[in-house]
C-alpha positions as a Markdown table, in Angstrom:
| # | Residue | x | y | z |
|---|---|---|---|---|
| 1 | Unk | 160.5 | 90.9 | 24.8 |
| 2 | Unk | 160.1 | 94.7 | 24.9 |
| 3 | Unk | 159.2 | 95.4 | 21.2 |
| 4 | Unk | 156.8 | 93.7 | 18.8 |
| 5 | Unk | 156.3 | 94.5 | 15.1 |
| 6 | Unk | 154.7 | 97.9 | 15.4 |
| 7 | Unk | 154.0 | 98.2 | 19.1 |
| 8 | Unk | 155.8 | 98.2 | 22.4 |
| 9 | Unk | 154.9 | 95.9 | 25.3 |
| 10 | Unk | 153.3 | 97.0 | 28.6 |
| 11 | Unk | 156.6 | 96.1 | 30.2 |
| 12 | Unk | 158.5 | 98.8 | 28.2 |
| 13 | Unk | 155.8 | 101.5 | 28.7 |
| 14 | Unk | 155.6 | 100.8 | 32.4 |
| 15 | Unk | 159.4 | 101.2 | 32.7 |
| 16 | Unk | 159.2 | 104.6 | 31.0 |
| 17 | Unk | 156.2 | 105.6 | 33.1 |
| 18 | Unk | 157.9 | 104.4 | 36.3 |
| 19 | Unk | 161.0 | 106.5 | 35.5 |
| 20 | Unk | 158.8 | 109.6 | 35.1 |
| 21 | Unk | 156.0 | 108.5 | 37.6 |
| 22 | Unk | 153.6 | 109.1 | 34.7 |
| 23 | Unk | 149.8 | 108.7 | 35.2 |
| 24 | Unk | 149.4 | 106.2 | 32.2 |
| 25 | Unk | 147.3 | 103.2 | 33.1 |
| 26 | Unk | 146.2 | 100.3 | 30.9 |
| 27 | Unk | 142.5 | 99.8 | 30.7 |
| 28 | Unk | 141.4 | 102.9 | 32.5 |
| 29 | Unk | 139.6 | 105.9 | 31.1 |
| 30 | Unk | 141.3 | 109.3 | 30.8 |
| 31 | Unk | 140.6 | 111.7 | 33.7 |
| 32 | Unk | 140.5 | 115.3 | 32.7 |
| 33 | Unk | 142.0 | 117.9 | 35.0 |
| 34 | Unk | 142.3 | 121.6 | 34.9 |
| 35 | Unk | 145.9 | 121.4 | 33.7 |
| 36 | Unk | 145.2 | 119.3 | 30.6 |
| 37 | Unk | 141.9 | 120.7 | 29.3 |
| 38 | Unk | 143.3 | 122.0 | 26.0 |
| 39 | Unk | 146.3 | 119.7 | 25.2 |
| 40 | Unk | 147.0 | 116.2 | 26.2 |
| 41 | Unk | 150.5 | 117.1 | 27.4 |
| 42 | Unk | 149.5 | 119.7 | 30.0 |
| 43 | Unk | 150.9 | 119.2 | 33.5 |
| 44 | Unk | 151.6 | 121.0 | 36.7 |
| 45 | Unk | 154.9 | 119.3 | 37.2 |
| 46 | Unk | 157.6 | 119.2 | 34.5 |
| 47 | Unk | 159.6 | 116.0 | 34.8 |
| 48 | Unk | 163.2 | 115.5 | 33.7 |
| 49 | Unk | 165.6 | 112.6 | 34.0 |
| 50 | Unk | 169.3 | 113.4 | 33.8 |
| 51 | Unk | 171.0 | 110.5 | 31.9 |
| 52 | Unk | 174.5 | 112.0 | 32.0 |
| 53 | Unk | 176.2 | 115.4 | 32.4 |
| 54 | Unk | 175.1 | 116.5 | 28.9 |
| 55 | Unk | 172.1 | 114.3 | 28.2 |
| 56 | Unk | 168.5 | 114.4 | 29.7 |
| 57 | Unk | 165.0 | 113.4 | 28.8 |
| 58 | Unk | 162.2 | 115.7 | 29.5 |
| 59 | Unk | 158.4 | 115.2 | 29.5 |
| 60 | Unk | 156.6 | 117.8 | 27.3 |
| 61 | Unk | 154.4 | 119.9 | 29.5 |
| 62 | Unk | 154.3 | 123.4 | 27.8 |
| 63 | Unk | 153.3 | 124.7 | 24.4 |
| 64 | Unk | 156.9 | 125.9 | 23.9 |
| 65 | Unk | 158.1 | 122.3 | 24.4 |
| 66 | Unk | 155.4 | 121.1 | 22.1 |
| 67 | Unk | 156.5 | 123.4 | 19.4 |
| 68 | Unk | 160.1 | 122.1 | 19.9 |
| 69 | Unk | 158.6 | 118.6 | 19.7 |
| 70 | Unk | 156.9 | 119.5 | 16.4 |
| 71 | Unk | 159.8 | 121.4 | 14.8 |
| 72 | Unk | 162.5 | 118.8 | 15.7 |
| 73 | Unk | 161.7 | 116.9 | 12.5 |
| 74 | Unk | 163.0 | 119.7 | 10.4 |
| 75 | Unk | 166.4 | 119.3 | 12.1 |
| 76 | Unk | 166.4 | 115.6 | 11.1 |
| 77 | Unk | 165.0 | 115.8 | 7.6 |
| 78 | Unk | 166.0 | 119.2 | 6.3 |
| 79 | Unk | 168.3 | 117.8 | 3.7 |
| 80 | Unk | 166.0 | 115.0 | 2.6 |
| 81 | Unk | 164.4 | 116.2 | -0.7 |
| 82 | Unk | 161.7 | 113.6 | -0.4 |
| 83 | Unk | 160.5 | 114.6 | 3.0 |
| 84 | Unk | 157.1 | 116.1 | 3.2 |
| 85 | Unk | 156.8 | 118.2 | 6.4 |
| 86 | Unk | 153.8 | 117.9 | 8.7 |
| 87 | Unk | 151.3 | 120.7 | 8.9 |
| 88 | Unk | 151.4 | 122.5 | 12.3 |
| 89 | Unk | 147.6 | 122.9 | 12.6 |
| 90 | Unk | 147.0 | 119.2 | 11.9 |
| 91 | Unk | 149.5 | 118.1 | 14.5 |
| 92 | Unk | 148.3 | 120.7 | 17.0 |
| 93 | Unk | 144.7 | 119.5 | 16.5 |
| 94 | Unk | 145.7 | 115.9 | 16.9 |
| 95 | Unk | 147.1 | 116.5 | 20.4 |
| 96 | Unk | 144.2 | 118.6 | 21.6 |
| 97 | Unk | 142.0 | 116.9 | 24.2 |
| 98 | Unk | 138.9 | 117.6 | 22.1 |
| 99 | Unk | 140.2 | 115.0 | 19.6 |
| 100 | Unk | 137.9 | 112.0 | 20.1 |
| 101 | Unk | 140.9 | 109.6 | 20.1 |
| 102 | Unk | 142.0 | 111.0 | 23.5 |
| 103 | Unk | 138.7 | 110.0 | 25.1 |
| 104 | Unk | 139.9 | 106.4 | 25.1 |
| 105 | Unk | 143.7 | 106.9 | 24.8 |
| 106 | Unk | 146.5 | 108.4 | 26.7 |
| 107 | Unk | 149.9 | 109.7 | 25.6 |
| 108 | Unk | 153.1 | 111.3 | 26.9 |
| 109 | Unk | 155.5 | 113.2 | 24.7 |
| 110 | Unk | 159.2 | 113.3 | 25.4 |
| 111 | Unk | 162.2 | 115.3 | 24.2 |
| 112 | Unk | 165.8 | 114.2 | 24.6 |
| 113 | Unk | 168.3 | 117.0 | 25.1 |
| 114 | Unk | 172.0 | 116.8 | 24.4 |
| 115 | Unk | 174.1 | 119.8 | 25.6 |
| 116 | Unk | 170.8 | 121.7 | 26.1 |
| 117 | Unk | 169.7 | 121.2 | 22.5 |
| 118 | Unk | 166.8 | 119.0 | 21.4 |
| 119 | Unk | 168.3 | 115.8 | 20.1 |
| 120 | Unk | 165.3 | 113.4 | 19.9 |
| 121 | Unk | 161.6 | 113.0 | 20.4 |
| 122 | Unk | 159.1 | 110.2 | 21.0 |
| 123 | Unk | 155.4 | 109.9 | 21.9 |
| 124 | Unk | 154.2 | 106.9 | 23.9 |
| 125 | Unk | 150.5 | 106.0 | 23.5 |
| 126 | Unk | 148.1 | 103.7 | 25.2 |
| 127 | Unk | 144.8 | 103.1 | 23.4 |
| 128 | Unk | 142.4 | 101.6 | 26.0 |
| 129 | Unk | 139.8 | 100.8 | 23.3 |
| 130 | Unk | 142.4 | 98.6 | 21.5 |
| 131 | Unk | 143.3 | 97.0 | 24.8 |
| 132 | Unk | 139.7 | 96.0 | 25.5 |
| 133 | Unk | 139.3 | 94.7 | 22.0 |
| 134 | Unk | 142.6 | 92.8 | 21.7 |
| 135 | Unk | 142.6 | 91.7 | 25.4 |
| 136 | Unk | 146.3 | 92.4 | 25.5 |
| 137 | Unk | 148.1 | 95.2 | 27.3 |
| 138 | Unk | 150.1 | 96.8 | 24.6 |
| 139 | Unk | 151.2 | 100.4 | 23.9 |
| 140 | Unk | 152.4 | 102.2 | 20.8 |
| 141 | Unk | 155.0 | 104.8 | 20.0 |
| 142 | Unk | 155.3 | 107.3 | 17.3 |
| 143 | Unk | 156.8 | 110.7 | 16.3 |
| 144 | Unk | 160.2 | 109.0 | 16.9 |
| 145 | Unk | 163.1 | 110.9 | 15.6 |
| 146 | Unk | 166.6 | 111.1 | 17.0 |
| 147 | Unk | 170.0 | 112.5 | 15.9 |
| 148 | Unk | 172.6 | 110.0 | 14.8 |
| 149 | Unk | 174.1 | 109.4 | 18.2 |
| 150 | Unk | 173.7 | 106.0 | 19.9 |
| 151 | Unk | 173.7 | 107.6 | 23.4 |
| 152 | Unk | 170.7 | 109.7 | 22.6 |
């Protein structure tokens, strides 16, 4: 089983991490490097997986991509009169390495592109404190939005 009620299994996260060769490890402390001192998504090597001729998934590695990650919600919910948009400073602060949560957790942010336009986003998160407490290797996902297209 890849999904449980509000979490995803280690099996699923590891398949994502394998595709991207991501440095997410269950039960290990986060190691800070020069490339990720300010934001959790900093990286020397952008990684992209081409799914088809017009569809790709890209790991967020720059502030510009992070802004695309943040603003994509407007594309999805702009016509929803009940939608309350997130506050940029709050989201930006959450993903900064100085946030205490990231001392015991890891995350990767992804954007899906269709015809070179952002068509989806997701964050995968591993909370090592939770793993130690629950004694189960589970991960979580959030910030999941996608256009109404099954392929994406």
